[in-house]
C-alpha positions as CSV (number, residue, x, y, z in Angstrom):
1,M,8.0,-26.8,-10.0
2,T,5.0,-28.2,-11.3
3,R,1.4,-26.9,-10.7
4,D,-0.9,-29.7,-11.3
5,A,2.5,-32.4,-11.0
6,E,2.3,-32.0,-14.8
7,H,2.8,-28.5,-16.0
8,L,5.2,-25.9,-15.0
9,S,3.9,-23.2,-12.5
10,D,3.9,-19.3,-13.4
11,E,6.3,-18.2,-11.4
12,T,8.8,-21.4,-12.6
13,L,7.7,-19.7,-16.3
14,D,8.9,-16.6,-15.1
15,R,11.8,-17.4,-13.7
16,L,12.8,-19.3,-16.9
17,R,12.3,-16.3,-18.9
18,A,14.2,-14.3,-16.8
19,G,17.4,-16.3,-16.7
20,L,16.9,-17.0,-12.9
21,L,16.6,-20.9,-13.2
22,A,20.3,-22.7,-13.5
23,G,21.5,-26.2,-13.9
24,E,19.2,-28.9,-13.6
25,Q,15.9,-27.1,-12.8
26,A,16.7,-25.1,-16.1
27,R,17.0,-28.1,-18.2
28,A,14.2,-29.9,-16.6
29,A,11.7,-26.9,-17.3
30,R,13.3,-26.6,-21.0
31,A,12.7,-30.2,-21.4
32,H,9.1,-30.0,-20.2
33,L,8.2,-27.0,-22.2
34,E,9.5,-28.8,-25.6
35,A,7.3,-31.7,-24.4
36,C,4.0,-30.0,-23.2
37,P,2.0,-28.0,-25.7
38,A,-0.1,-26.4,-22.8
39,C,3.0,-24.9,-21.1
40,R,4.4,-23.8,-24.4
41,A,1.2,-21.8,-25.3
42,R,1.2,-20.1,-22.0
43,A,4.9,-19.2,-22.4
44,R,4.5,-18.3,-26.4
45,P,3.6,-14.5,-25.6
46,W,6.7,-14.1,-23.6
47,A,8.5,-16.0,-26.6
48,D,7.7,-13.8,-29.3
49,L,8.4,-10.7,-27.5
50,A,11.8,-12.0,-26.6
51,E,12.4,-13.1,-30.0
52,P,13.6,-9.8,-31.8
53,V,16.7,-9.4,-29.0
54,S,19.6,-11.2,-30.2
55,P,21.0,-14.1,-27.8
56,A,24.2,-12.0,-26.7
57,A,21.7,-9.2,-25.7
58,A,19.4,-11.8,-24.0
59,A,22.4,-13.0,-22.3
60,A,23.7,-9.4,-21.3
61,L,20.2,-8.8,-19.9
62,A,19.9,-12.0,-18.1
63,E,23.3,-11.1,-16.3
64,G,22.4,-7.5,-15.4
65,R,19.1,-9.0,-14.0
66,R,21.2,-11.4,-11.6
67,R,23.4,-8.5,-10.7
68,A,20.3,-6.1,-9.8
69,L,18.5,-8.9,-7.6
70,A,21.6,-9.7,-5.9
71,A,22.4,-6.0,-5.3
72,A,18.5,-5.9,-4.2
73,R,19.4,-8.6,-1.3
74,R,22.7,-7.0,-0.2
75,P,21.5,-4.4,2.6
76,A,19.3,-6.8,4.5
77,W,21.6,-5.5,7.3
78,R,19.9,-2.5,7.3
79,R,16.3,-3.7,8.7
80,P,17.9,-4.7,12.1
81,L,19.8,-1.7,12.4
82,L,16.5,0.4,11.7
83,A,14.6,-1.6,14.3
84,V,17.3,-1.2,16.9
85,A,17.3,2.6,16.3
86,A,13.4,2.9,16.3
87,A,13.7,0.9,19.7
88,L,16.3,3.1,20.9
89,T,14.4,6.4,19.9
90,L,11.2,4.9,21.5
91,A,13.1,4.2,24.9
92,V,14.7,7.7,24.9
93,G,11.1,9.4,24.0
94,V,9.4,7.4,27.0
95,G,12.4,8.3,29.6
96,L,12.1,11.7,28.8
97,F,8.5,11.8,29.0
98,A,8.7,10.3,32.5
99,R,11.3,12.6,33.5
100,L,9.4,15.6,32.2
101,Q,6.1,14.5,33.2
102,P,6.1,12.8,36.7
103,L,3.2,10.8,37.4
104,Q,1.0,12.0,39.9
105,S,0.2,9.8,42.9
106,P,-2.0,10.6,45.8
107,P,-0.3,11.8,48.8
108,P,0.4,9.4,51.7
109,A,-2.6,9.2,54.6
110,E,-0.3,10.9,57.0
111,A,0.3,14.0,54.5
112,R,-3.4,14.2,54.2
113,L,-4.2,14.1,58.1
114,A,-1.7,16.9,58.6
115,A,-3.0,19.1,55.7
116,A,-6.7,18.7,57.4
117,D,-8.5,21.6,59.1
118,P,-8.5,21.4,63.0
119,A,-11.7,23.1,63.3
120,L,-13.3,19.8,61.5
121,F,-12.1,17.9,64.2
122,A,-13.0,20.1,67.0
123,E,-16.7,20.4,65.4
124,I,-16.7,16.4,65.5
125,D,-15.7,16.0,69.2
126,F,-18.4,18.6,70.2
127,Y,-20.9,16.3,68.7
128,V,-19.3,13.0,70.1
129,W,-19.6,14.6,73.6
130,L,-23.1,15.8,73.1
131,D,-24.1,12.2,71.9
132,Q,-22.4,10.7,75.4
133,E,-24.0,13.4,77.2
134,A,-27.5,12.6,75.8
135,G,-27.4,9.2,75.3
136,G,-25.5,8.5,79.2
137,G,-22.5,7.3,77.7
138,R,-23.7,3.9,76.3
139,Q,-23.8,2.7,72.7
140,E,-27.0,1.6,71.5
141,T,-27.0,-1.4,68.8
142,L,-29.3,-1.9,66.0
């Protein structure tokens, strides 16, 4: 409630002006405001603006503010509902994308060998035979 343990904070002054403090907090803030010239000087510009309003009108305005703030706090259930809707939309979108655009993976080794050109293997066999004939069938090591 206090800024330097001796003065009212700006938030407390605003809440007091708006009529949002109740009970002991409101009484303590008003008592401090009457006793402290520094806090009174900070609150004076707003008090000057509120003077032309009658006490009945000020009470009605304060009640209207309380109702407006209470109404503004009510739709708290919408945030979790919107978060669930966003998560479901994201999940459906990812699922549809995966279904319509399957991931391309390389074919298995058997499929690659079956699709290879047989003439390539015939040429390799020829060179292996030629090497064996030239080298006498022995393998050289380096």
